[in-house]
N, C-alpha and C positions, 0 to 999 in steps of 0.2 A: 504494499500500499504506500502511496506517496506521502512523504513526510509533511506534516502540517495539515493533512486533510482528514476530517472526520466525516463519515457518511451522514448525510442529512443536514450538515452545517456548512454554510458558505464561509470561506476564508475571509477574515475581516478586511473590509475596504474593497472587495472585488466579488463579482459573482463567481460561482464555482467554475463555470466554463472558462472565464477569463484567467483565473489562477492556474487552472489545469493546462491551458494553452501555453502559459508562461513556463510551466514545468517541462512541457514537451519540447518547446523551442529551445530551452536551455539544456536539454538532454538529461534532466534530473529524474524524470519519472519513469522512463522506460515503458514497457508494455502495460504496467499498472496504470499509468496516467492515460495512455491511449484508450484502454478499456474503460476507465472511469469516465472519460469524456464522452465516449460512445454511450455509456449508460445514462449520463446526464442528458444527452441529446434525446434518447428514447423517452426518458421520463418527462421532459418538457413537451415533446410532441404528444405524449399520451395525455398530459394535462389539458391540452387544447381539445383533443378528442373527447375527453370527459365533459368539457364545456358544451361541445356540440351535442352530446348525448342528452344533456339536460334541457335542450331546446324542444319546445312543443311546436313542431313544424306544421301540424295540421289543425292547430289549436283553437284557442278561445278568441273569438272575434272581439269580445269585450276587452281582453287584455291588450290586443294590438291597437284597438281603437282608443284605449286610455293612454297610450304611449305614442300617439301619432306625431307629436311635435319633436320629441327626442329621437324617434326612429327616422324621421325625415332629416334631421340635422346630422345624425350619425351616418346615414347613407351618403349625404353630400360630402361629409368629411372623408368617408372612404373613397369616394370618387376623386377627391382632391389628392389624397395620399397616393392612390393608384396612379394618378397622372404623374406625380413626382417621380415615382419609381419607374414608370414606363418611359419617361423622358431620359432618365439616367441610364437605362439599359436598352434603349432602342426598341421598346415594346409597344410603341404607340398604336400599332395596328391591332394589338390584342386587348387594349384598354376598352372597358374598365374591369371586366370580371375575368381575371386571369391568375395563373399560378406564377408568382414572381420568382420562385426558385428555379423554374425552367430557364430563366434568363440570367440569374445570378450564378448558377452552377448547374449546367445541363447534365453533368455526370452524377449529381448527388442522388443517393439512394436512401430512402427512409428505412428505419428499422423494419425488417421483414414482418415481425409480429404485429407491430403497430400498423404497418401498411395493410396487412390482411384484415385486421379489425376495422380499419377505416373504410376500406372498400366495401366490406360487408355491410357496415352501418349505412353508408351512403346509398347503396343499392336498395335497401329496404325502407329508408326513411326520408331521403331528400329527392324530391321529384324532378326539379328543373335542372338541366345540365349546367347552367351558369352558376347556380347556387352550389351545386356539388363541386364545381371547379374551385370556387372560392374557399369552400370548406377544406378541400384537399390542399389548397395553397396555404391556408392558415396553419394546418398541421405540419406541413413540410417546412414552412418558414420557421416555425418554432424550433424544429430540429436543426435546420441549417444555421440559424442564428447561434445556437449553442456551441457549434464547432467552429464557425467562421464569422461570428458577429462583428469582430473588430476590423474585418477586411472590407466592410461595406461603408458607403457614404453616410453621413449623419443625417438620415432622413427618418421621419416618424414611422413607427410600426404600421405597416400597410393594412393589417387585418384587424387590429383591435377595435376600431369603430364598428366594423361589420359584425364581429363576435358579440359586442354589446347589443347591437341592434337585433340580432337573432334572439338574444335572451330576453328581449322586451316585446316579443310578440311574433316570432317566427321569421320566415323568409320573405320572398318577394317574387314577382313575376314581371315579365317585360313584354310590353306591347308598344304603343306609341309613347307611353309614359312608363315610369317604373312604379308598379303597383305595390304598395307596402301594406295592403290589406287594412284600410282605414284612412289612408291618404295616398294620393298619387303625386309624384314629382316629375318635372320634365327630365328627360334623358340628358339634355344638354350636349355639349361637345367637349372635346379634349382641352381646348384652350381655355374655355370658360371654367372648367373644373381646375385646371392648373393654376389659374389666377384667382380662384375663389378665396374668400376670407376664411382663415383657419378657424376651426372649432376645436379647441384644445382642452376644454373642461369636461372630461369624460367620467368624473366621479358619479356614482349612483345618486348621491344627494343632489348634485347639479341637475342631472337628467330628471329626477323626480320633481324637482322644483319647477322645471320648465313645463312638465306635464300637468301639474296640479291645477285643477279647476280651469282648464285651458279652453273652455268653450267660447266660441265667437271669434271675431276678428281682433287680433291683439296688436297693440303698439306699445313698445317699451320706451322708457325714459330714464335718464340718469340725472340725479340732482347734483348740481355743480355750484361751486362758489370758490372764493379764494382759497387755495390750498387743496382743493378737491376738483381736479380736472376730470374730463370725460373718462379718462383711463383709470381713474381711482376716485369715483364719485362718493358723495355723502350717502347715497342710497339709490335704490332701483325701484321704479314704479312701472305699472302697466295699466293700460286702459283697454277693457274688453267691450266690444259692441256685439251684443247678442240678439239674434233673431231678426225678423224683418223690420221690426220697429227700432232696431239698433239700440236696445236698452243698454245704458252705460254702467259699467262696473269699474271703479278705480280702486287699485289695490297696490299695496307696498309689501315688499318682501322684508319681514321683520326679524327681530332677535329670536323669535319663536321658531324660525326656520320654516315659515309658511307665508303664503299670501294672505293679507288681511286688509279690510276696507280702509281707505284713506280719503280725506277731504282735501288733500294738498292740491290736486289739479283743479278742482272746482273753485277753491279759494284763490288760486293763482289767476284763474280767469276773471275773478271778481276784483282783481287788483292787489291782492295780498302776495306780493312777488319778491319778498326779501331774499328768498332762495330761488335761484333760477334752475332751469332744467333744459335738457336737449334730447331730442329723439335719437335712439340708438337701435342697432340691430339686435335680433334675438341672440346671435352669437356673442355680441358684446355684453349683453345682459348676463350670459352664462359665465363669463370670465371676470365679472366685476370683483374688485377687491372689497374687503370689509368696510362697511359704511361707518360714518362717524356720528350720525345723529340718533336720536332715541328710537326712531322708527326702524332703522336698519342696523343698529349696533348688533354685532354678532352675526351678520349676514354670511351665509356660507354657500353662496352660489359658485364659488371658485375653489379649486383644490389648492 
């Protein structure tokens, strides 16, 4: 066994695979280190397979429908990340639903046992070819990253947004739009996805906050003042217009980590405008920093 390595524990300051690669490159670990790195690769890929097994692919419409906003944002973020990797490795023609490992290392082979389990699972549970392709890609990427992660450019994990989206209501289908079973989003094109605004706040609490009581047409606002710019505002508000009559619901994300009614926007319209605000995108709302006023102190919309 490699010196300094304890099974189940990462060496301090590095992931297991990073430290093991260092041992191998230095000629310190011999076959033990190579075997251990292979084992880590298999374990990490199996962990992704287990996440896929937990997905209800044919499932509950209510679950998918209750997560429409987060699922749409996660799909768009996947499309953006896939475009970044496709550009880096000349895979534009395969974008967006492709196996990035085929371009990073065409000779890479997944652990045979994991590969067999993966193919059996996909054959019996995942119906659409493009979805199966991304599932296969996510498992293979986890394995490849374990053994060669430091060799790749500093790009965001290509599959994490998609794995999160699958866990919040299942898969998707493709027609003229991308149907997420509760919401449809435009397919878009490579350039628009490549240049899209990043959505980096993938914590479950962030996603849940975006989905909470999200009925209607929603506009987000950031409360700004001296020392609290748009990028780090005093608080986050939203206005929901519900139904044909556009019934107005104004809400602030509070220290209780939920949306609660607020009079701020109505009072502002009446001239009580000591604190200003600016309209922001849904993605900006998701990554806002902790607010400073009483309404939003303790806000946790960002990781």
